[in-house]
C-alpha positions as CSV (number, residue, x, y, z in Angstrom):
1,X,0.2,0.1,0.2
2,X,0.6,3.6,-0.2
3,X,3.2,5.0,2.7
4,X,1.8,8.1,4.6
5,X,3.3,11.3,3.6
6,X,4.2,14.3,5.9
7,X,1.6,16.8,6.1
8,X,-2.0,17.4,7.6
9,X,-5.0,15.1,6.7
10,X,-7.8,17.0,5.3
11,X,-10.0,13.7,5.6
12,X,-12.0,15.5,8.3
13,X,-12.6,18.4,6.2
14,X,-15.3,15.8,4.3
15,X,-16.3,13.4,7.1
16,X,-17.0,16.2,10.0
17,X,-17.9,19.7,10.5
18,X,-15.3,21.8,11.7
19,X,-15.6,25.0,13.0
20,X,-12.3,26.1,13.8
21,X,-9.0,24.6,12.6
22,X,-6.2,24.2,15.3
23,X,-3.4,24.2,13.2
24,X,-2.8,26.8,10.0
25,X,-2.3,24.9,6.6
26,X,1.0,26.3,4.9
27,X,1.5,25.6,1.1
28,X,4.3,26.0,-0.6
29,X,5.4,25.3,-4.8
30,X,7.6,26.9,-7.1
31,X,8.1,29.9,-5.6
32,X,4.4,30.8,-4.7
33,X,2.9,30.3,-1.0
34,X,0.0,30.1,1.0
35,X,-0.8,30.2,4.8
36,X,-4.3,29.6,5.7
37,X,-5.7,30.1,9.1
38,X,-9.4,29.6,9.6
39,X,-10.9,32.7,7.7
40,X,-8.0,34.3,6.5
41,X,-5.5,33.7,3.7
42,X,-2.2,35.0,3.6
43,X,-0.8,34.4,-0.3
44,X,2.2,35.3,-2.4
45,X,3.4,34.5,-5.9
46,X,7.1,34.5,-4.6
47,X,7.7,34.4,-1.1
48,X,11.5,35.3,-1.2
49,X,10.6,38.7,-2.5
50,X,8.1,39.3,0.3
51,X,4.8,40.8,-1.1
52,X,1.7,39.6,0.4
53,X,-1.4,39.4,-0.2
54,X,-4.2,39.1,2.7
55,X,-7.6,37.8,2.4
56,X,-10.7,36.7,4.5
57,X,-12.0,33.8,2.9
58,X,-15.3,33.6,4.8
59,X,-16.5,36.9,3.8
60,X,-14.5,37.0,0.3
61,X,-14.3,33.3,-1.2
62,X,-13.4,34.8,-4.8
63,X,-10.2,36.4,-2.9
64,X,-11.2,39.8,-4.7
65,X,-10.7,42.3,-2.0
66,X,-6.7,42.3,-0.4
67,X,-6.6,43.8,3.1
68,X,-3.3,43.6,3.7
69,X,-3.2,47.5,4.3
70,X,-6.5,47.3,6.2
71,X,-5.0,44.6,8.9
72,X,-1.5,44.8,9.2
73,X,-1.7,43.2,12.8
74,X,-3.4,39.9,11.0
75,X,-0.8,40.3,8.3
76,X,2.5,40.6,10.1
77,X,1.1,38.0,12.5
78,X,0.5,35.6,9.5
79,X,4.0,36.2,7.8
80,X,5.9,35.8,11.4
81,X,4.2,32.4,11.5
82,X,4.9,31.5,7.6
83,X,8.2,32.4,7.9
84,X,8.9,30.3,10.8
85,X,7.0,27.6,9.2
86,X,9.3,28.2,5.8
87,X,12.6,28.2,7.9
88,X,11.7,24.7,8.5
89,X,11.1,23.6,5.3
90,X,14.3,25.2,3.9
91,X,15.7,23.2,7.5
92,X,14.4,20.2,6.1
93,X,15.3,21.0,2.1
94,X,19.0,21.0,3.5
95,X,19.0,17.8,5.2
96,X,19.5,19.9,8.6
97,X,17.0,17.8,10.2
98,X,18.6,14.6,9.8
99,X,20.9,13.2,12.1
100,X,23.3,12.4,9.4
101,X,22.8,16.2,7.9
102,X,21.6,14.2,4.7
103,X,19.1,11.8,3.7
104,X,20.5,8.3,4.5
105,X,18.5,6.6,1.7
106,X,18.0,8.0,-1.7
107,X,14.8,8.6,-3.0
108,X,12.8,5.3,-4.3
109,X,11.7,5.1,-7.7
110,X,8.2,6.3,-8.6
111,X,5.7,3.2,-8.5
112,X,1.8,4.1,-9.6
113,X,-0.5,3.0,-7.8
114,X,-2.4,1.9,-11.0
115,X,0.4,-0.8,-11.5
116,X,0.4,-1.6,-7.6
117,X,-0.8,-5.2,-6.9
118,X,-3.3,-4.4,-3.9
119,X,-4.9,-1.7,-6.0
120,X,-5.2,-4.3,-9.5
121,X,-8.9,-4.9,-8.6
122,X,-9.8,-1.4,-8.5
123,X,-8.3,0.2,-11.7
124,X,-10.5,-0.9,-14.1
125,X,-13.6,0.7,-11.9
126,X,-11.6,3.6,-11.1
127,X,-10.9,3.8,-15.3
128,X,-14.5,3.8,-15.8
129,X,-15.5,6.6,-13.6
130,X,-16.7,9.8,-15.5
131,X,-15.3,12.1,-13.5
132,X,-11.3,10.4,-14.5
133,X,-12.5,9.8,-17.8
134,X,-10.5,12.8,-19.5
135,X,-7.0,11.8,-17.5
136,X,-7.4,8.6,-18.9
137,X,-7.9,9.6,-22.3
138,X,-5.2,11.6,-22.0
139,X,-2.9,9.2,-21.1
140,X,-4.0,6.1,-23.0
141,X,-3.6,8.9,-26.7
142,X,-1.9,11.8,-25.8
143,X,0.7,10.6,-23.9
144,X,2.2,7.6,-25.7
145,X,2.0,10.1,-29.0
146,X,4.2,12.9,-27.0
147,X,6.7,10.1,-26.2
148,X,6.8,9.0,-29.8
149,X,7.4,12.5,-30.8
150,X,10.1,12.6,-28.3
151,X,11.3,9.4,-29.1
152,X,11.9,10.3,-33.0
153,X,13.4,13.5,-32.3
154,X,15.9,11.8,-30.1
155,X,16.8,9.8,-32.6
156,X,17.0,12.5,-35.3
157,X,19.5,14.1,-33.1
158,X,21.0,11.1,-32.1
159,X,21.6,10.2,-36.2
160,X,23.1,13.6,-36.7
161,X,25.5,13.2,-33.8
162,X,26.5,10.1,-35.3
163,X,27.1,11.3,-38.6
164,X,28.9,14.0,-37.6
165,X,31.3,12.1,-35.4
166,X,32.0,9.4,-38.2
167,X,32.7,12.0,-40.6
168,X,35.1,14.5,-38.0
169,X,36.7,10.9,-37.5
170,X,37.2,10.0,-41.0
171,X,38.7,13.6,-41.5
172,X,41.3,12.9,-39.0
173,X,42.6,9.7,-40.2
Protein backbone atom coordinates (compact mmCIF):
# COMPACT_ATOMS: atom_id res chain seq x y z
CA UNK A 1 0.00 0.00 0.00
CA UNK A 2 1.03 3.62 -0.35
CA UNK A 3 2.98 5.04 2.57
CA UNK A 4 1.68 8.03 4.52
CA UNK A 5 3.25 11.36 3.55
CA UNK A 6 4.21 14.34 5.68
CA UNK A 7 1.47 16.89 6.06
CA UNK A 8 -1.95 17.41 7.55
CA UNK A 9 -4.80 15.08 6.71
CA UNK A 10 -7.75 16.86 5.12
CA UNK A 11 -10.01 13.83 5.67
CA UNK A 12 -11.94 15.52 8.47
CA UNK A 13 -12.95 18.31 6.07
CA UNK A 14 -15.00 15.72 4.19
CA UNK A 15 -16.26 13.62 7.10
CA UNK A 16 -17.07 16.06 9.91
CA UNK A 17 -17.99 19.69 10.42
CA UNK A 18 -15.05 21.72 11.66
CA UNK A 19 -15.70 25.12 13.20
CA UNK A 20 -12.08 26.20 13.66
CA UNK A 21 -8.80 24.68 12.61
CA UNK A 22 -6.28 24.20 15.40
CA UNK A 23 -3.27 24.62 13.13
CA UNK A 24 -2.85 26.71 9.97
CA UNK A 25 -2.44 24.99 6.62
CA UNK A 26 0.78 26.04 4.84
CA UNK A 27 1.53 25.63 1.13
CA UNK A 28 4.67 26.25 -0.86
CA UNK A 29 5.03 25.42 -4.56
CA UNK A 30 7.37 26.75 -7.25
CA UNK A 31 8.09 29.98 -5.40
CA UNK A 32 4.49 30.70 -4.51
CA UNK A 33 3.12 30.18 -1.03
CA UNK A 34 0.00 30.43 1.09
CA UNK A 35 -0.73 30.35 4.81
CA UNK A 36 -4.36 29.60 5.63
CA UNK A 37 -5.40 30.22 9.21
CA UNK A 38 -9.13 29.70 9.61
CA UNK A 39 -10.87 32.57 7.81
CA UNK A 40 -7.68 34.32 6.69
CA UNK A 41 -5.39 33.44 3.81
CA UNK A 42 -1.98 35.01 3.31
CA UNK A 43 -0.73 34.42 -0.23
CA UNK A 44 2.26 35.37 -2.37
CA UNK A 45 3.43 34.53 -5.87
CA UNK A 46 7.06 34.59 -4.68
CA UNK A 47 7.78 34.17 -0.97
CA UNK A 48 11.40 35.28 -1.48
CA UNK A 49 10.27 38.79 -2.49
CA UNK A 50 8.10 39.32 0.57
CA UNK A 51 5.07 40.80 -1.23
CA UNK A 52 1.92 39.32 0.27
CA UNK A 53 -1.83 39.61 -0.08
CA UNK A 54 -4.35 38.90 2.67
CA UNK A 55 -7.92 37.70 2.20
CA UNK A 56 -10.81 36.86 4.48
CA UNK A 57 -12.04 33.59 2.96
CA UNK A 58 -15.32 33.52 4.89
CA UNK A 59 -16.36 36.98 3.67
CA UNK A 60 -14.51 36.99 0.33
CA UNK A 61 -14.18 33.43 -1.06
CA UNK A 62 -13.25 34.81 -4.52
CA UNK A 63 -10.22 36.54 -2.97
CA UNK A 64 -11.02 39.85 -4.64
CA UNK A 65 -10.50 42.24 -1.69
CA UNK A 66 -6.87 42.39 -0.53
CA UNK A 67 -6.84 43.31 3.19
CA UNK A 68 -3.07 43.63 3.64
CA UNK A 69 -3.31 47.40 4.32
CA UNK A 70 -6.52 47.28 6.38
CA UNK A 71 -5.38 44.49 8.74
CA UNK A 72 -1.64 44.98 9.27
CA UNK A 73 -1.61 43.17 12.64
CA UNK A 74 -3.21 40.04 11.16
CA UNK A 75 -0.92 40.24 8.12
CA UNK A 76 2.25 40.68 10.22
CA UNK A 77 1.30 37.83 12.54
CA UNK A 78 0.64 35.50 9.61
CA UNK A 79 3.85 36.56 7.82
CA UNK A 80 5.86 35.84 10.98
CA UNK A 81 4.23 32.41 11.37
CA UNK A 82 4.78 31.60 7.69
CA UNK A 83 8.44 32.69 7.89
CA UNK A 84 9.00 30.40 10.90
CA UNK A 85 7.37 27.45 9.10
CA UNK A 86 9.25 28.21 5.89
CA UNK A 87 12.54 28.19 7.81
CA UNK A 88 11.81 24.60 8.90
CA UNK A 89 11.09 23.67 5.26
CA UNK A 90 14.43 25.12 4.15
CA UNK A 91 16.08 23.30 7.06
CA UNK A 92 14.56 20.00 5.84
CA UNK A 93 15.52 20.60 2.21
CA UNK A 94 19.12 21.17 3.32
CA UNK A 95 19.01 17.86 5.24
CA UNK A 96 19.66 19.56 8.57
CA UNK A 97 16.84 17.78 10.37
CA UNK A 98 18.44 14.39 9.71
CA UNK A 99 21.04 13.05 12.16
CA UNK A 100 23.58 12.48 9.38
CA UNK A 101 22.94 15.91 7.84
CA UNK A 102 21.52 14.33 4.69
CA UNK A 103 19.06 11.71 3.56
CA UNK A 104 20.47 8.30 4.42
CA UNK A 105 18.67 6.47 1.64
CA UNK A 106 18.04 7.84 -1.83
CA UNK A 107 14.53 8.57 -3.03
CA UNK A 108 12.82 5.44 -4.16
CA UNK A 109 11.74 4.88 -7.74
CA UNK A 110 8.32 6.30 -8.52
CA UNK A 111 5.59 3.65 -8.52
CA UNK A 112 2.14 4.46 -9.82
CA UNK A 113 -0.69 3.12 -7.71
CA UNK A 114 -2.38 1.81 -10.86
CA UNK A 115 0.46 -0.69 -11.31
CA UNK A 116 0.51 -1.94 -7.71
CA UNK A 117 -0.96 -5.41 -7.12
CA UNK A 118 -2.94 -4.23 -4.06
CA UNK A 119 -4.87 -1.77 -6.22
CA UNK A 120 -5.34 -3.95 -9.34
CA UNK A 121 -8.93 -4.93 -8.41
CA UNK A 122 -9.92 -1.24 -8.39
CA UNK A 123 -8.15 0.07 -11.49
CA UNK A 124 -10.77 -1.03 -14.06
CA UNK A 125 -13.57 0.55 -12.01
CA UNK A 126 -11.54 3.74 -11.57
CA UNK A 127 -10.91 3.99 -15.32
CA UNK A 128 -14.65 3.80 -16.01
CA UNK A 129 -15.61 6.60 -13.64
CA UNK A 130 -16.73 9.69 -15.59
CA UNK A 131 -14.81 12.19 -13.43
CA UNK A 132 -11.51 10.52 -14.40
CA UNK A 133 -12.33 9.92 -18.06
CA UNK A 134 -10.52 13.00 -19.34
CA UNK A 135 -7.32 11.95 -17.56
CA UNK A 136 -7.64 8.32 -18.73
CA UNK A 137 -8.20 9.48 -22.32
CA UNK A 138 -5.17 11.76 -22.12
CA UNK A 139 -2.90 9.04 -20.76
CA UNK A 140 -4.07 6.42 -23.25
CA UNK A 141 -3.99 8.66 -26.33
CA UNK A 142 -1.94 11.85 -25.95
CA UNK A 143 0.86 10.65 -23.74
CA UNK A 144 2.00 7.77 -25.98
CA UNK A 145 2.00 10.16 -28.96
CA UNK A 146 4.12 12.66 -27.06
CA UNK A 147 6.53 9.93 -26.04
CA UNK A 148 6.77 8.81 -29.66
CA UNK A 149 7.41 12.40 -30.81
CA UNK A 150 10.20 12.86 -28.27
CA UNK A 151 11.65 9.44 -29.14
CA UNK A 152 11.65 10.39 -32.82
CA UNK A 153 13.29 13.74 -32.06
CA UNK A 154 15.94 12.01 -29.98
CA UNK A 155 16.59 9.47 -32.75
CA UNK A 156 17.04 12.25 -35.33
CA UNK A 157 19.38 14.24 -33.09
CA UNK A 158 21.34 11.12 -32.19
CA UNK A 159 21.53 10.17 -35.88
CA UNK A 160 22.92 13.60 -36.76
CA UNK A 161 25.42 13.29 -33.93
CA UNK A 162 26.62 9.91 -35.25
CA UNK A 163 26.99 11.23 -38.81
CA UNK A 164 29.03 14.21 -37.60
CA UNK A 165 31.12 12.04 -35.31
CA UNK A 166 31.93 9.53 -38.07
CA UNK A 167 32.67 12.34 -40.53
CA UNK A 168 35.08 14.00 -38.09
CA UNK A 169 36.70 10.69 -37.31
CA UNK A 170 37.17 10.02 -41.04
CA UNK A 171 38.62 13.53 -41.52
CA UNK A 172 41.20 13.02 -38.78
CA UNK A 173 42.54 9.77 -40.32
